[in-house]
Steps between C-alpha positions, in 0.01 A plus 500: 500500500201680346149409613348264243142605424213336315233746383141369487220703343237425236559832322805504274532878519527485880758221486704703252468813711610319815796349316603843374484644852675214678781461247628844598600353837827305475406304815194348330496253211181402316514127426157459344143615445173309531148597383308301760538305822529160338787607279657679798502176697660313211769765457564528873561125518754528220671829590474513882481882521583690817183708467181461298326831433144371485187658358188370673220521244592275207340232281574123508640516856474813711784648699379374837482138382839536332650651816375207706649248257835677469541542873414135559747373242771766522520632857820693424320706234322807634182629336423871494140569402441786256146637473328784319273583794518463876234231531475346846395154385787482251758626747385259769486216251853570380640509853318181596643336188851582617593831338762694693322826423317697235535809285267712292573550132542874550803441723793726410776320307765554767269368772408202284865405458565549870201284596607217269852496648355515851272206423796299371671563832194385693382840612129525582347835406150590613370849558338552842158533333545181302633318805194602702273385218677166469497440875120480485490265203805275485464195719786433740566168674312452826731248660835516321795287597715676761780713361846503655632820653720564194214430260288750691776759464518436127122520466493834679762639261315364196187679618698822540582482130862393525667308216696178542824696487382745765376222727833320463690815598263573788536152651865440399416189298534408132233562237483124445414454866234771473342320203494177699328674791246659263422163344451344843280788615272469197474123548418532869240771442356319199514808276622527138683832519701738714215748465254276682765421760535876552124537533501224762772685691282812501191304606673361810657833595864442401491819290263781417297514180740750344696233319619691198774751449372811332 
């Protein structure tokens, strides 16, 4: 099944350009476009996309507020932030809101498609530099509920950048079981996304800061 994507950007020319790029990939299907965060939330409720490609600076409702709302209401929908500049406050805000990662708008088309499909499969992607930056800014739980041994294994693999499918193969369990573990981990840690769970894993020494695959 193709990855169902909702494009969110307040500039029509950018939405059209993204659609043109993504439609070349047979594994991606564009199911809608939204010009602002409020409309994105309305469309996400109706369409339940796999991935929302979210601009951050928009009128009516910005991308960070929209990400928070979508992640709260639709936990199975991943949000991939898309920004024009690498702004620390925006990146941190997006991750705290529950985004699984972020991209810059000058990302090469092939890498954009790959990142969207990776996000749909639950793969956290943070460059070492971005991970180090986020470690200093994103708040992690001080006294989280204790994870089981298996949940700790899953968390370590999430933080290493593995997808649900890869984690399932690594641990000889089903993808459905992996998703259940991920949900339990996020609930126990009190975080809205796999990305913040990965940052927590790094902060307590389960993995190094080099979370992303180059």
